[in-house]
Phi, psi and omega in degrees: 000136182285129181279170188295320182292323178295316178301314181297317183290325178296315179295319180298317180296312181295320179299316180299320180297315181288326177301321180298313178297315181295323182297321177298315178298321182287332175296317174298322179296321177300315180294320179298312181293327176297316177296320179299315179296321181296316185282316189251336179061202177258072186247177178299317180298317180291323174303312182297318179298314182295323180288319178293318179298320180298321181290309181291324179294327179294314180296313179296320181295321176304312182293308186297307185292324178295318179294309183299326183283318183273346181302311189296308178296327182287316180290330177296319177297314181300318179293317180298322184276320191238001177098168186297327184295342180290342184299315180294319179300311180300314183297312181293324177294317179295322176299316181296313182292318180294331177294316179297315178299318181296318179298322178296317179294321178298315179300316179297319180295321180286324181281327184234056182292331180298318180294320179292323180298332180296337179302321187240340190236026183296336181253008182285163176292156179306321180297313180294317182300319180298319179291320179303315180301314180297317183292327177297316179298318180291324188271354185298328178302346179300334180298316181297308183294327178294322179295321177296317178298320180299317180294311182291328176297314177298319180300314182290318181294321177295327178278003178077015180256097188263343188299307182296315180298326179284342185255009186291347175292338184295305179298325178299309183291326177296322177298314177301312185298316178300315179297310184298323183283326189249329191237350189300324183288343182262325187252335175075209189289332175298318179296325179294324177292319177298319178298324179295325178288313180296330179296320178290322175299320178299324178297316180299313180297327179292326182280337185302310182302317179294324178294319177300319183300329182257015169113358180290135175225122183291141177201137181286116177225134178219088185238094182289344182271353182301124184301319187285325175291322176301316178299319180297319180293317178297316178298326187286338185300307176288337180295330179312316182278311189297321182276348184250018182303316180298320178294319180295316177299321178297319180296314179301315181297316181296323180298313179294322179295330181297339178262009182261014179099165181299133176100337184296316180296324179293317179298316178297320180298309183293321178295316180293322178299317180293322179292311182290340176298318179285316179302318182303321180298310186285316182295315179302314183295308188285311183292327180299319183279317190286322188301311178299323180292316179298321179298320182285330184268297180296322181296331180265001177093005179277077186292326183297306181291322179301318180290328176296317178296315179301314181300314181295321182290320179295318178294325177298320177300314181296316181298332184266318189272333178297309177295327178297321178295313179299313181297320181293320180296316182288318188255016183302314183299306179298327178298313181293317181297314181293321184284318194239327192284089174188164178060233183282350182264110189277168177297324178295320175298322180297320180297315180293320180292324179300310182294323178295318179299320179300318179289323176296322185296340177294345180266357182307310184293311186292320179294319179295315178297320180301318180296321178291315181297322177300318180296328178294316177299316181296328181296332177259021177058037175247099178259349182286318182299310176300328177298311180296320178297321178298319178297317178299316180302309182296318180298317178297316181298315180297314180300314179294320179301312182296330181283326189247346188304314184292329185270326188241003174060218183294333176298317180294322179296316180293319180296325179299318178300314182298316181293313184294321180289327178294315178297319180297322179294318177300316178298321179299315179299316181298313183288327178293322178298322177294330183283312190239006177087204185306131182257355185079041185301327180299320180292327177293318181295317177299316180297319180295317180296313180296320179295318179297318179297313179295324181292324177296318176297316177301319179299320177297321178294322181298331179296341180294348178295322191294321173299322178295322179298316179298319179298316179298314182294337179290325188255332183225167178213178177069214184297324179297318179297318179299316180297316180293323177294322178297316179298315180298318180297315180297319180296315180296319180297317179296315179296316180298320178295320179296318178296320179300311179296322178299317179295316179299319180300314183281347173273359175081030178286118189302316184300319180290320178296319179298313181296320178298318179297318179297315180296319178298316179299316180297318180295319179294321178295322178294321178296320179295320179294320179293323180290000000 
């Protein structure tokens, strides 16, 4: 039987590997959003793009996330019953059926764009609304390519190949960057929407070689009677809401922001992008590794090992997102200024985006935990509980938005997301405990306390950035100042992260001690080989 420290260290090692791949993708994403802000700023066109993207992304996200989430437990069942060769049949059948569903959704989007635009732009100005309608029609093919990406992501994760799935942000962001750098001044916001569609297609093409390596072979199959695909579809219906709660909350927020005047939707868009950029790294890493393991353990009734994996994954979320939240709150202003404030994106836009980002960052922990907890429910074939929790989350968010939107603007919208997701996570823990018994809450509380202590020390180190910033601004300005501030920020972040890990090690956090021991052993072995 695998002991708790071995389980924790394995997850920690795998998580670290995917974080590196995801981080590379997010660096490209950072550059992409910086270019977008430079070219389009917080303008009517950018408002329209953010509102149209929220609408099409919600539809695509429903399809993609539901497929990727239900693929693993469904294909595991098919393999257990009919053998490994059934995996390709199931995968190709799901691709065929999801393609038909996607074409139907695309047709509806192209024929009825005004109705879809009401999801996010019902309060927008007539000028903005008109652009949103056009962009929705152009962007609807993203649904098809997203469904393909969802299937192949599930295929790779089930096969234990996390690298490609963790790195799919790279081709997406590279497509955007090429467009923004070379063509944006000629084609404008329509071209940016086309780039968003081509970026998802690039992700699918990026995943194909890795899928081939582990045995995937394309074949046209369309079997609506297949028991396992039927199970996947039934499982996916409540998953549509539960895995897309963040997207739904974003849509509600964007809709209200569309009535707050020109630029508000753009500010919410850029703040949310920066927040989800960090969430994406951690969620991608942890859920990608944990979900297949949980499906094999909890799904087969091995509660002891399943709970060890669950315990390790939840603590990993805390170790990663608590310091990220502290760092984001402290360094939000320089991050926004360095990333966005240039070209069409003004200093005033930067101030508003900074405060909105700080309120959004309070949801880092709860959104990340929610994604892991949902996967635990799915592993025991319970998709209804996350659905109900998702409904509560959205209802709370809408209620809070309506109460605070007029008084606190985009700050209130962002704070509503943070409050509603935190309440939803607490509810998830309570209901999960009723489902599977003791969750090891004491170990979570200990981990949270140690993480909070280390994060506070890290936060104090992060404050050292600001004297360097003042020094830089005293002697240089313009692009040179921005470059020097970026270098100073990166150095401070690296030092702060090192201090954080040092604190965790000396606070006796087992996962950090395990990784340190592994690294020491590897270094000693290399020295012996050289000798």
